[in-house]
PDB file of N, H, CA, C and O in Angstrom:
ATOM      1  N   UNK A   1     123.428 103.409 112.909  1.00  0.00           N
ATOM      2  CA  UNK A   1     123.706 102.329 111.972  1.00  0.00           C
ATOM      3  C   UNK A   1     122.930 102.611 110.493  1.00  0.00           C
ATOM      4  O   UNK A   1     121.788 103.060 110.402  1.00  0.00           O
ATOM      5  N   UNK A   2     123.708 102.289 109.480  1.00  0.00           N
ATOM      6  H   UNK A   2     124.637 101.925 109.554  1.00  0.00           H
ATOM      7  CA  UNK A   2     123.018 102.328 108.120  1.00  0.00           C
ATOM      8  C   UNK A   2     123.261 101.050 107.397  1.00  0.00           C
ATOM      9  O   UNK A   2     124.339 100.463 107.490  1.00  0.00           O
ATOM     10  N   UNK A   3     122.378 100.663 106.757  1.00  0.00           N
ATOM     11  H   UNK A   3     121.502 101.140 106.681  1.00  0.00           H
ATOM     12  CA  UNK A   3     122.379  99.367 105.877  1.00  0.00           C
ATOM     13  C   UNK A   3     122.125  99.634 104.458  1.00  0.00           C
ATOM     14  O   UNK A   3     121.163 100.348 104.175  1.00  0.00           O
ATOM     15  N   UNK A   4     122.866  99.150 103.531  1.00  0.00           N
ATOM     16  H   UNK A   4     123.648  98.570 103.761  1.00  0.00           H
ATOM     17  CA  UNK A   4     122.737  99.223 102.239  1.00  0.00           C
ATOM     18  C   UNK A   4     122.922  97.910 101.497  1.00  0.00           C
ATOM     19  O   UNK A   4     123.922  97.205 101.632  1.00  0.00           O
ATOM     20  N   UNK A   5     121.835  97.610 100.660  1.00  0.00           N
ATOM     21  H   UNK A   5     121.023  98.182 100.551  1.00  0.00           H
ATOM     22  CA  UNK A   5     121.882  96.394  99.817  1.00  0.00           C
ATOM     23  C   UNK A   5     122.298  96.835  98.477  1.00  0.00           C
ATOM     24  O   UNK A   5     121.629  97.618  97.802  1.00  0.00           O
ATOM     25  N   UNK A   6     123.507  96.276  98.073  1.00  0.00           N
ATOM     26  H   UNK A   6     124.050  95.640  98.622  1.00  0.00           H
ATOM     27  CA  UNK A   6     124.132  96.463  96.671  1.00  0.00           C
ATOM     28  C   UNK A   6     123.348  95.581  95.925  1.00  0.00           C
ATOM     29  O   UNK A   6     123.560  94.379  96.083  1.00  0.00           O
ATOM     30  N   UNK A   7     122.350  95.998  95.020  1.00  0.00           N
ATOM     31  H   UNK A   7     122.178  96.974  94.891  1.00  0.00           H
ATOM     32  CA  UNK A   7     121.574  95.317  94.094  1.00  0.00           C
ATOM     33  C   UNK A   7     122.365  94.450  93.139  1.00  0.00           C
ATOM     34  O   UNK A   7     122.050  93.278  92.934  1.00  0.00           O
ATOM     35  N   UNK A   8     123.425  95.056  92.541  1.00  0.00           N
ATOM     36  H   UNK A   8     123.681  96.008  92.708  1.00  0.00           H
ATOM     37  CA  UNK A   8     124.173  94.487  91.521  1.00  0.00           C
ATOM     38  C   UNK A   8     124.998  93.333  92.021  1.00  0.00           C
ATOM     39  O   UNK A   8     125.569  92.597  91.216  1.00  0.00           O
ATOM     40  N   UNK A   9     125.093  93.122  93.495  1.00  0.00           N
ATOM     41  H   UNK A   9     124.629  93.719  94.149  1.00  0.00           H
ATOM     42  CA  UNK A   9     125.837  92.121  94.004  1.00  0.00           C
ATOM     43  C   UNK A   9     124.742  90.901  94.387  1.00  0.00           C
ATOM     44  O   UNK A   9     125.053  89.717  94.257  1.00  0.00           O
ATOM     45  N   UNK A  10     123.644  91.260  94.793  1.00  0.00           N
ATOM     46  H   UNK A  10     123.391  92.222  94.899  1.00  0.00           H
ATOM     47  CA  UNK A  10     122.744  90.489  95.369  1.00  0.00           C
ATOM     48  C   UNK A  10     122.143  89.384  94.318  1.00  0.00           C
ATOM     49  O   UNK A  10     121.703  89.673  93.206  1.00  0.00           O
ATOM     50  N   UNK A  11     122.201  88.143  94.842  1.00  0.00           N
ATOM     51  H   UNK A  11     122.559  87.908  95.746  1.00  0.00           H
ATOM     52  CA  UNK A  11     121.823  86.944  93.945  1.00  0.00           C
ATOM     53  C   UNK A  11     120.583  86.328  94.500  1.00  0.00           C
ATOM     54  O   UNK A  11     120.149  85.269  94.047  1.00  0.00           O
ATOM     55  N   UNK A  12     120.000  86.982  95.485  1.00  0.00           N
ATOM     56  H   UNK A  12     120.353  87.842  95.853  1.00  0.00           H
ATOM     57  CA  UNK A  12     118.702  86.561  96.010  1.00  0.00           C
ATOM     58  C   UNK A  12     118.787  85.214  96.743  1.00  0.00           C
ATOM     59  O   UNK A  12     117.766  84.526  96.775  1.00  0.00           O
ATOM     60  N   UNK A  13     119.798  84.816  97.276  1.00  0.00           N
ATOM     61  H   UNK A  13     120.627  85.375  97.250  1.00  0.00           H
ATOM     62  CA  UNK A  13     119.953  83.533  98.070  1.00  0.00           C
ATOM     63  C   UNK A  13     119.213  83.650  99.449  1.00  0.00           C
ATOM     64  O   UNK A  13     119.108  82.664 100.179  1.00  0.00           O
ATOM     65  N   UNK A  14     118.762  84.735  99.751  1.00  0.00           N
ATOM     66  H   UNK A  14     118.848  85.536  99.158  1.00  0.00           H
ATOM     67  CA  UNK A  14     117.894  84.968 101.049  1.00  0.00           C
ATOM     68  C   UNK A  14     118.345  84.558 102.342  1.00  0.00           C
ATOM     69  O   UNK A  14     117.555  84.411 103.275  1.00  0.00           O
ATOM     70  N   UNK A  15     119.755  84.339 102.458  1.00  0.00           N
ATOM     71  H   UNK A  15     120.396  84.458 101.701  1.00  0.00           H
ATOM     72  CA  UNK A  15     120.343  84.232 103.918  1.00  0.00           C
ATOM     73  C   UNK A  15     119.955  85.314 104.803  1.00  0.00           C
ATOM     74  O   UNK A  15     119.618  85.081 105.963  1.00  0.00           O
ATOM     75  N   UNK A  16     119.985  86.562 104.286  1.00  0.00           N
ATOM     76  H   UNK A  16     120.259  86.751 103.343  1.00  0.00           H
ATOM     77  CA  UNK A  16     119.658  87.677 105.273  1.00  0.00           C
ATOM     78  C   UNK A  16     118.311  87.453 105.803  1.00  0.00           C
ATOM     79  O   UNK A  16     118.065  87.633 106.995  1.00  0.00           O
ATOM     80  N   UNK A  17     117.424  87.062 104.950  1.00  0.00           N
ATOM     81  H   UNK A  17     117.624  86.916 103.981  1.00  0.00           H
ATOM     82  CA  UNK A  17     115.962  86.808 105.482  1.00  0.00           C
ATOM     83  C   UNK A  17     115.872  85.756 106.385  1.00  0.00           C
ATOM     84  O   UNK A  17     115.093  85.839 107.335  1.00  0.00           O
ATOM     85  N   UNK A  18     116.722  84.564 106.174  1.00  0.00           N
ATOM     86  H   UNK A  18     117.355  84.496 105.402  1.00  0.00           H
ATOM     87  CA  UNK A  18     116.694  83.381 107.026  1.00  0.00           C
ATOM     88  C   UNK A  18     117.102  84.019 108.572  1.00  0.00           C
ATOM     89  O   UNK A  18     116.394  83.787 109.552  1.00  0.00           O
ATOM     90  N   UNK A  19     118.216  84.769 108.637  1.00  0.00           N
ATOM     91  H   UNK A  19     118.791  84.958 107.841  1.00  0.00           H
ATOM     92  CA  UNK A  19     118.755  85.335 109.768  1.00  0.00           C
ATOM     93  C   UNK A  19     117.846  86.413 110.347  1.00  0.00           C
ATOM     94  O   UNK A  19     117.568  86.402 111.546  1.00  0.00           O
ATOM     95  N   UNK A  20     117.403  87.298 109.558  1.00  0.00           N
ATOM     96  H   UNK A  20     117.629  87.307 108.584  1.00  0.00           H
ATOM     97  CA  UNK A  20     116.752  88.414 110.039  1.00  0.00           C
ATOM     98  C   UNK A  20     115.517  88.789 109.169  1.00  0.00           C
ATOM     99  O   UNK A  20     115.623  89.757 108.417  1.00  0.00           O
ATOM    100  N   UNK A  21     114.204  87.997 109.228  1.00  0.00           N
ATOM    101  H   UNK A  21     114.118  87.211 109.840  1.00  0.00           H
ATOM    102  CA  UNK A  21     112.952  88.130 108.519  1.00  0.00           C
ATOM    103  C   UNK A  21     112.489  89.393 108.860  1.00  0.00           C
ATOM    104  O   UNK A  21     111.878  89.996 107.978  1.00  0.00           O
ATOM    105  N   UNK A  22     112.649  89.974 110.020  1.00  0.00           N
ATOM    106  H   UNK A  22     113.145  89.483 110.737  1.00  0.00           H
ATOM    107  CA  UNK A  22     112.019  91.338 110.295  1.00  0.00           C
ATOM    108  C   UNK A  22     112.645  92.455 109.577  1.00  0.00           C
ATOM    109  O   UNK A  22     112.059  93.532 109.473  1.00  0.00           O
ATOM    110  N   UNK A  23     113.840  92.244 109.062  1.00  0.00           N
ATOM    111  H   UNK A  23     114.316  91.368 109.145  1.00  0.00           H
ATOM    112  CA  UNK A  23     114.408  93.387 108.389  1.00  0.00           C
ATOM    113  C   UNK A  23     114.648  93.208 106.899  1.00  0.00           C
ATOM    114  O   UNK A  23     114.848  94.210 106.212  1.00  0.00           O
ATOM    115  N   UNK A  24     114.642  91.910 106.318  1.00  0.00           N
ATOM    116  H   UNK A  24     114.480  91.097 106.876  1.00  0.00           H
ATOM    117  CA  UNK A  24     114.841  91.924 104.885  1.00  0.00           C
ATOM    118  C   UNK A  24     113.469  91.139 104.387  1.00  0.00           C
ATOM    119  O   UNK A  24     112.635  90.534 105.060  1.00  0.00           O
ATOM    120  N   UNK A  25     113.545  91.383 102.890  1.00  0.00           N
ATOM    121  H   UNK A  25     114.223  91.875 102.343  1.00  0.00           H
ATOM    122  CA  UNK A  25     112.648  90.730 102.220  1.00  0.00           C
ATOM    123  C   UNK A  25     113.137  90.649 100.763  1.00  0.00           C
ATOM    124  O   UNK A  25     114.118  91.302 100.406  1.00  0.00           O
ATOM    125  N   UNK A  26     112.483  89.880  99.950  1.00  0.00           N
ATOM    126  H   UNK A  26     111.686  89.350 100.239  1.00  0.00           H
ATOM    127  CA  UNK A  26     112.935  89.817  98.449  1.00  0.00           C
ATOM    128  C   UNK A  26     111.966  90.618  97.784  1.00  0.00           C
ATOM    129  O   UNK A  26     110.827  90.609  98.250  1.00  0.00           O
ATOM    130  N   UNK A  27     112.249  91.422  96.618  1.00  0.00           N
ATOM    131  H   UNK A  27     113.174  91.430  96.239  1.00  0.00           H
ATOM    132  CA  UNK A  27     111.471  92.144  95.799  1.00  0.00           C
ATOM    133  C   UNK A  27     111.128  91.428  94.642  1.00  0.00           C
ATOM    134  O   UNK A  27     111.593  90.308  94.428  1.00  0.00           O
ATOM    135  N   UNK A  28     110.317  92.014  93.848  1.00  0.00           N
ATOM    136  H   UNK A  28     109.940  92.924  94.021  1.00  0.00           H
ATOM    137  CA  UNK A  28     109.772  91.217  92.599  1.00  0.00           C
ATOM    138  C   UNK A  28     111.027  90.996  91.728  1.00  0.00           C
ATOM    139  O   UNK A  28     110.751  90.252  90.787  1.00  0.00           O
ATOM    140  N   UNK A  29     112.112  91.334  91.730  1.00  0.00           N
ATOM    141  H   UNK A  29     112.337  91.939  92.495  1.00  0.00           H
ATOM    142  CA  UNK A  29     113.253  90.954  90.951  1.00  0.00           C
ATOM    143  C   UNK A  29     114.150  89.957  91.734  1.00  0.00           C
ATOM    144  O   UNK A  29     115.265  89.683  91.292  1.00  0.00           O
ATOM    145  N   UNK A  30     113.683  89.401  92.902  1.00  0.00           N
ATOM    146  H   UNK A  30     112.777  89.624  93.261  1.00  0.00           H
ATOM    147  CA  UNK A  30     114.180  88.455  93.627  1.00  0.00           C
ATOM    148  C   UNK A  30     115.680  88.833  94.203  1.00  0.00           C
ATOM    149  O   UNK A  30     116.628  88.055  94.310  1.00  0.00           O
ATOM    150  N   UNK A  31     115.642  90.233  94.545  1.00  0.00           N
ATOM    151  H   UNK A  31     114.872  90.865  94.458  1.00  0.00           H
ATOM    152  CA  UNK A  31     116.773  91.022  95.285  1.00  0.00           C
ATOM    153  C   UNK A  31     116.383  91.316  96.662  1.00  0.00           C
ATOM    154  O   UNK A  31     115.227  91.656  96.915  1.00  0.00           O
ATOM    155  N   UNK A  32     117.393  91.191  97.687  1.00  0.00           N
ATOM    156  H   UNK A  32     118.332  90.915  97.482  1.00  0.00           H
ATOM    157  CA  UNK A  32     116.882  91.754  98.977  1.00  0.00           C
ATOM    158  C   UNK A  32     116.747  93.097  99.030  1.00  0.00           C
ATOM    159  O   UNK A  32     117.376  93.854  98.292  1.00  0.00           O
ATOM    160  N   UNK A  33     115.889  93.487  99.939  1.00  0.00           N
ATOM    161  H   UNK A  33     115.377  92.872 100.539  1.00  0.00           H
ATOM    162  CA  UNK A  33     115.588  94.920 100.230  1.00  0.00           C
ATOM    163  C   UNK A  33     115.302  95.127 101.673  1.00  0.00           C
ATOM    164  O   UNK A  33     114.802  94.197 102.304  1.00  0.00           O
ATOM    165  N   UNK A  34     115.557  96.205 102.231  1.00  0.00           N
ATOM    166  H   UNK A  34     115.964  96.961 101.718  1.00  0.00           H
ATOM    167  CA  UNK A  34     115.196  96.450 103.662  1.00  0.00           C
ATOM    168  C   UNK A  34     113.696  96.703 103.636  1.00  0.00           C
ATOM    169  O   UNK A  34     113.071  97.284 102.749  1.00  0.00           O
ATOM    170  N   UNK A  35     113.160  96.095 104.916  1.00  0.00           N
ATOM    171  H   UNK A  35     113.668  95.623 105.637  1.00  0.00           H
ATOM    172  CA  UNK A  35     111.637  96.417 105.215  1.00  0.00           C
ATOM    173  C   UNK A  35     111.706  97.737 105.931  1.00  0.00           C
ATOM    174  O   UNK A  35     112.769  98.152 106.395  1.00  0.00           O
ATOM    175  N   UNK A  36     110.621  98.371 106.016  1.00  0.00           N
ATOM    176  H   UNK A  36     109.758  98.034 105.639  1.00  0.00           H
ATOM    177  CA  UNK A  36     110.549  99.608 106.435  1.00  0.00           C
ATOM    178  C   UNK A  36     110.875  99.635 108.054  1.00  0.00           C
ATOM    179  O   UNK A  36     111.305 100.668 108.566  1.00  0.00           O
ATOM    180  N   UNK A  37     110.680  98.612 108.717  1.00  0.00           N
ATOM    181  H   UNK A  37     110.330  97.773 108.301  1.00  0.00           H
ATOM    182  CA  UNK A  37     110.907  98.354 110.127  1.00  0.00           C
ATOM    183  C   UNK A  37     112.170  97.853 110.473  1.00  0.00           C
ATOM    184  O   UNK A  37     112.313  97.395 111.607  1.00  0.00           O
ATOM    185  N   UNK A  38     113.255  97.866 109.567  1.00  0.00           N
ATOM    186  H   UNK A  38     113.139  98.238 108.646  1.00  0.00           H
ATOM    187  CA  UNK A  38     114.404  97.228 109.803  1.00  0.00           C
ATOM    188  C   UNK A  38     115.154  97.945 110.818  1.00  0.00           C
ATOM    189  O   UNK A  38     116.046  97.331 111.404  1.00  0.00           O
ATOM    190  N   UNK A  39     114.904  99.243 111.129  1.00  0.00           N
ATOM    191  H   UNK A  39     114.180  99.742 110.653  1.00  0.00           H
ATOM    192  CA  UNK A  39     115.565  99.996 112.295  1.00  0.00           C
ATOM    193  C   UNK A  39     115.327  99.491 113.710  1.00  0.00           C
ATOM    194  O   UNK A  39     116.052  99.741 114.673  1.00  0.00           O
ATOM    195  N   UNK A  40     114.190  98.728 113.720  1.00  0.00           N
ATOM    196  H   UNK A  40     113.601  98.524 112.938  1.00  0.00           H
ATOM    197  CA  UNK A  40     113.817  98.172 115.092  1.00  0.00           C
ATOM    198  C   UNK A  40     114.579  96.972 115.557  1.00  0.00           C
ATOM    199  O   UNK A  40     114.586  96.586 116.726  1.00  0.00           O
ATOM    200  N   UNK A  41     115.341  96.301 114.382  1.00  0.00           N
ATOM    201  H   UNK A  41     115.335  96.615 113.432  1.00  0.00           H
ATOM    202  CA  UNK A  41     116.363  95.256 114.801  1.00  0.00           C
ATOM    203  C   UNK A  41     117.474  95.643 115.271  1.00  0.00           C
ATOM    204  O   UNK A  41     117.992  96.669 114.830  1.00  0.00           O
ATOM    205  N   UNK A  42     118.043  94.930 116.225  1.00  0.00           N
ATOM    206  H   UNK A  42     117.622  94.096 116.583  1.00  0.00           H
ATOM    207  CA  UNK A  42     119.225  95.146 116.970  1.00  0.00           C
ATOM    208  C   UNK A  42     120.504  95.083 115.881  1.00  0.00           C
ATOM    209  O   UNK A  42     120.557  94.276 114.952  1.00  0.00           O
ATOM    210  N   UNK A  43     121.365  95.939 116.136  1.00  0.00           N
ATOM    211  H   UNK A  43     121.323  96.593 116.891  1.00  0.00           H
ATOM    212  CA  UNK A  43     122.539  96.137 115.118  1.00  0.00           C
ATOM    213  C   UNK A  43     123.352  94.926 115.104  1.00  0.00           C
ATOM    214  O   UNK A  43     123.963  94.630 114.078  1.00  0.00           O
ATOM    215  N   UNK A  44     123.419  94.136 116.240  1.00  0.00           N
ATOM    216  H   UNK A  44     122.923  94.376 117.074  1.00  0.00           H
ATOM    217  CA  UNK A  44     124.351  93.052 116.035  1.00  0.00           C
ATOM    218  C   UNK A  44     123.680  91.912 115.141  1.00  0.00           C
ATOM    219  O   UNK A  44     124.387  91.160 114.470  1.00  0.00           O
ATOM    220  N   UNK A  45     122.420  91.821 115.156  1.00  0.00           N
ATOM    221  H   UNK A  45     121.845  92.431 115.701  1.00  0.00           H
ATOM    222  CA  UNK A  45     121.692  90.965 114.354  1.00  0.00           C
ATOM    223  C   UNK A  45     121.713  91.242 112.869  1.00  0.00           C
ATOM    224  O   UNK A  45     121.744  90.360 112.010  1.00  0.00           O
ATOM    225  N   UNK A  46     121.694  92.564 112.637  1.00  0.00           N
ATOM    226  H   UNK A  46     121.670  93.280 113.335  1.00  0.00           H
ATOM    227  CA  UNK A  46     121.818  93.049 111.397  1.00  0.00           C
ATOM    228  C   UNK A  46     123.168  92.865 110.842  1.00  0.00           C
ATOM    229  O   UNK A  46     123.187  92.654 109.629  1.00  0.00           O
ATOM    230  N   UNK A  47     124.254  92.896 111.421  1.00  0.00           N
ATOM    231  H   UNK A  47     124.239  93.067 112.406  1.00  0.00           H
ATOM    232  CA  UNK A  47     125.559  92.617 111.160  1.00  0.00           C
ATOM    233  C   UNK A  47     125.678  91.131 110.810  1.00  0.00           C
ATOM    234  O   UNK A  47     126.248  90.705 109.805  1.00  0.00           O
ATOM    235  N   UNK A  48     125.141  90.466 111.650  1.00  0.00           N
ATOM    236  H   UNK A  48     124.678  90.811 112.466  1.00  0.00           H
ATOM    237  CA  UNK A  48     125.055  88.884 111.480  1.00  0.00           C
ATOM    238  C   UNK A  48     124.264  88.562 109.896  1.00  0.00           C
ATOM    239  O   UNK A  48     124.659  87.684 109.129  1.00  0.00           O
ATOM    240  N   UNK A  49     123.298  89.311 109.672  1.00  0.00           N
ATOM    241  H   UNK A  49     122.977  90.024 110.295  1.00  0.00           H
ATOM    242  CA  UNK A  49     122.613  89.212 108.498  1.00  0.00           C
ATOM    243  C   UNK A  49     123.516  89.506 107.219  1.00  0.00           C
ATOM    244  O   UNK A  49     123.440  88.853 106.178  1.00  0.00           O
ATOM    245  N   UNK A  50     124.369  90.562 107.431  1.00  0.00           N
ATOM    246  H   UNK A  50     124.431  91.092 108.277  1.00  0.00           H
ATOM    247  CA  UNK A  50     125.217  91.077 106.181  1.00  0.00           C
ATOM    248  C   UNK A  50     126.350  89.949 106.224  1.00  0.00           C
ATOM    249  O   UNK A  50     126.794  89.604 105.130  1.00  0.00           O
ATOM    250  N   UNK A  51     126.805  89.409 107.238  1.00  0.00           N
ATOM    251  H   UNK A  51     126.444  89.690 108.128  1.00  0.00           H
ATOM    252  CA  UNK A  51     127.790  88.317 107.281  1.00  0.00           C
ATOM    253  C   UNK A  51     127.363  87.085 106.470  1.00  0.00           C
ATOM    254  O   UNK A  51     128.072  86.393 105.740  1.00  0.00           O
ATOM    255  N   UNK A  52     126.152  86.964 106.728  1.00  0.00           N
ATOM    256  H   UNK A  52     125.575  87.526 107.321  1.00  0.00           H
ATOM    257  CA  UNK A  52     125.477  85.618 106.068  1.00  0.00           C
ATOM    258  C   UNK A  52     125.301  85.676 104.640  1.00  0.00           C
ATOM    259  O   UNK A  52     124.932  84.690 104.001  1.00  0.00           O
ATOM    260  N   UNK A  53     125.591  86.981 104.026  1.00  0.00           N
ATOM    261  H   UNK A  53     125.890  87.781 104.545  1.00  0.00           H
ATOM    262  CA  UNK A  53     125.338  86.979 102.609  1.00  0.00           C
ATOM    263  C   UNK A  53     126.670  86.437 101.781  1.00  0.00           C
ATOM    264  O   UNK A  53     127.817  86.864 101.913  1.00  0.00           O
ATOM    265  N   UNK A  54     126.239  85.430 100.933  1.00  0.00           N
ATOM    266  H   UNK A  54     125.308  85.083 100.825  1.00  0.00           H
ATOM    267  CA  UNK A  54     127.269  84.838 100.116  1.00  0.00           C
ATOM    268  C   UNK A  54     127.978  85.788  99.395  1.00  0.00           C
ATOM    269  O   UNK A  54     129.179  85.540  99.281  1.00  0.00           O
ATOM    270  N   UNK A  55     127.516  86.945  98.806  1.00  0.00           N
ATOM    271  H   UNK A  55     126.541  87.146  98.899  1.00  0.00           H
ATOM    272  CA  UNK A  55     128.070  87.621  97.773  1.00  0.00           C
ATOM    273  C   UNK A  55     128.681  89.095  98.515  1.00  0.00           C
ATOM    274  O   UNK A  55     129.312  89.942  97.882  1.00  0.00           O
ATOM    275  N   UNK A  56     128.375  89.185  99.860  1.00  0.00           N
ATOM    276  H   UNK A  56     127.863  88.497 100.374  1.00  0.00           H
ATOM    277  CA  UNK A  56     128.762  90.306 100.474  1.00  0.00           C
ATOM    278  C   UNK A  56     128.106  91.425  99.879  1.00  0.00           C
ATOM    279  O   UNK A  56     128.754  92.448  99.661  1.00  0.00           O
ATOM    280  N   UNK A  57     126.702  91.338  99.545  1.00  0.00           N
ATOM    281  H   UNK A  57     126.175  90.507  99.722  1.00  0.00           H
ATOM    282  CA  UNK A  57     125.970  92.384  99.065  1.00  0.00           C
ATOM    283  C   UNK A  57     125.272  93.588 100.082  1.00  0.00           C
ATOM    284  O   UNK A  57     124.778  94.655  99.719  1.00  0.00           O
ATOM    285  N   UNK A  58     125.385  93.123 101.289  1.00  0.00           N
ATOM    286  H   UNK A  58     125.786  92.256 101.585  1.00  0.00           H
ATOM    287  CA  UNK A  58     124.965  94.049 102.376  1.00  0.00           C
ATOM    288  C   UNK A  58     126.065  94.691 103.060  1.00  0.00           C
ATOM    289  O   UNK A  58     126.935  94.055 103.655  1.00  0.00           O
ATOM    290  N   UNK A  59     126.026  96.060 102.968  1.00  0.00           N
ATOM    291  H   UNK A  59     125.320  96.577 102.485  1.00  0.00           H
ATOM    292  CA  UNK A  59     127.074  96.849 103.560  1.00  0.00           C
ATOM    293  C   UNK A  59     126.452  97.512 104.824  1.00  0.00           C
ATOM    294  O   UNK A  59     125.305  97.958 104.821  1.00  0.00           O
ATOM    295  N   UNK A  60     127.308  97.550 105.941  1.00  0.00           N
ATOM    296  H   UNK A  60     128.239  97.188 105.944  1.00  0.00           H
ATOM    297  CA  UNK A  60     126.976  97.972 107.073  1.00  0.00           C
ATOM    298  C   UNK A  60     127.889  99.244 107.330  1.00  0.00           C
ATOM    299  O   UNK A  60     129.100  99.251 107.107  1.00  0.00           O
ATOM    300  N   UNK A  61     127.178 100.302 107.819  1.00  0.00           N
ATOM    301  H   UNK A  61     126.194 100.296 108.000  1.00  0.00           H
ATOM    302  CA  UNK A  61     127.976 101.510 108.274  1.00  0.00           C
ATOM    303  C   UNK A  61     127.573 101.930 109.664  1.00  0.00           C
ATOM    304  O   UNK A  61     126.408 101.787 110.034  1.00  0.00           O
ATOM    305  N   UNK A  62     128.627 102.515 110.552  1.00  0.00           N
ATOM    306  H   UNK A  62     129.574 102.631 110.251  1.00  0.00           H
ATOM    307  CA  UNK A  62     128.260 102.902 111.803  1.00  0.00           C
ATOM    308  C   UNK A  62     127.663 104.394 111.716  1.00  0.00           C
ATOM    309  O   UNK A  62     127.557 104.995 110.647  1.00  0.00           O
ATOM    310  N   UNK A  63     127.332 104.857 112.813  1.00  0.00           N
ATOM    311  H   UNK A  63     127.418 104.368 113.681  1.00  0.00           H
ATOM    312  CA  UNK A  63     126.501 106.245 113.034  1.00  0.00           C
ATOM    313  C   UNK A  63     127.344 107.409 112.312  1.00  0.00           C
ATOM    314  O   UNK A  63     126.861 108.464 111.900  1.00  0.00           O
ATOM    315  N   UNK A  64     128.654 107.032 112.238  1.00  0.00           N
ATOM    316  H   UNK A  64     129.046 106.175 112.573  1.00  0.00           H
ATOM    317  CA  UNK A  64     129.539 108.251 111.566  1.00  0.00           C
ATOM    318  C   UNK A  64     129.833 107.867 110.177  1.00  0.00           C
ATOM    319  O   UNK A  64     130.782 108.353 109.561  1.00  0.00           O
ATOM    320  N   UNK A  65     129.048 107.022 109.691  1.00  0.00           N
ATOM    321  H   UNK A  65     128.278 106.627 110.191  1.00  0.00           H
ATOM    322  CA  UNK A  65     129.065 106.605 108.092  1.00  0.00           C
ATOM    323  C   UNK A  65     130.378 105.916 107.732  1.00  0.00           C
ATOM    324  O   UNK A  65     130.809 105.910 106.579  1.00  0.00           O
ATOM    325  N   UNK A  66     130.980 105.351 108.734  1.00  0.00           N
ATOM    326  H   UNK A  66     130.629 105.356 109.670  1.00  0.00           H
ATOM    327  CA  UNK A  66     132.144 104.472 108.586  1.00  0.00           C
ATOM    328  C   UNK A  66     131.745 103.034 108.232  1.00  0.00           C
ATOM    329  O   UNK A  66     130.972 102.382 108.935  1.00  0.00           O
ATOM    330  N   UNK A  67     132.356 102.537 107.017  1.00  0.00           N
ATOM    331  H   UNK A  67     132.983 103.067 106.446  1.00  0.00           H
ATOM    332  CA  UNK A  67     132.017 101.169 106.795  1.00  0.00           C
ATOM    333  C   UNK A  67     132.520 100.160 107.875  1.00  0.00           C
ATOM    334  O   UNK A  67     133.699 100.184 108.227  1.00  0.00           O
ATOM    335  N   UNK A  68     131.642  99.291 108.388  1.00  0.00           N
ATOM    336  H   UNK A  68     130.685  99.272 108.102  1.00  0.00           H
ATOM    337  CA  UNK A  68     131.898  98.187 109.240  1.00  0.00           C
ATOM    338  C   UNK A  68     132.224  96.987 108.562  1.00  0.00           C
ATOM    339  O   UNK A  68     133.299  96.429 108.785  1.00  0.00           O
ATOM    340  N   UNK A  69     131.245  96.450 107.601  1.00  0.00           N
ATOM    341  H   UNK A  69     130.372  96.903 107.420  1.00  0.00           H
ATOM    342  CA  UNK A  69     131.155  95.474 106.829  1.00  0.00           C
ATOM    343  C   UNK A  69     130.693  95.529 105.475  1.00  0.00           C
ATOM    344  O   UNK A  69     129.694  96.238 105.357  1.00  0.00           O
ATOM    345  N   UNK A  70     131.144  94.954 104.314  1.00  0.00           N
ATOM    346  H   UNK A  70     131.956  94.377 104.410  1.00  0.00           H
ATOM    347  CA  UNK A  70     132.329  93.977 104.430  1.00  0.00           C
ATOM    348  C   UNK A  70     133.604  94.858 104.481  1.00  0.00           C
ATOM    349  O   UNK A  70     134.713  94.333 104.575  1.00  0.00           O
TER     350      UNK A  70
END
């Protein structure tokens, strides 16, 4: 699984952090970024984080690089 946060779409609502604080944090510009340990989080939880984003700024790809969400 691959996760990508599109910075130009992120508004810093922090829904992803509320759902998965072990995977996401806000940087100095109040944009969501992945923590280094994000790969330790289960894929279904990461997908829920992506779905919680009000601007759909979190893109999820499978192991074959096919876009799963949004």
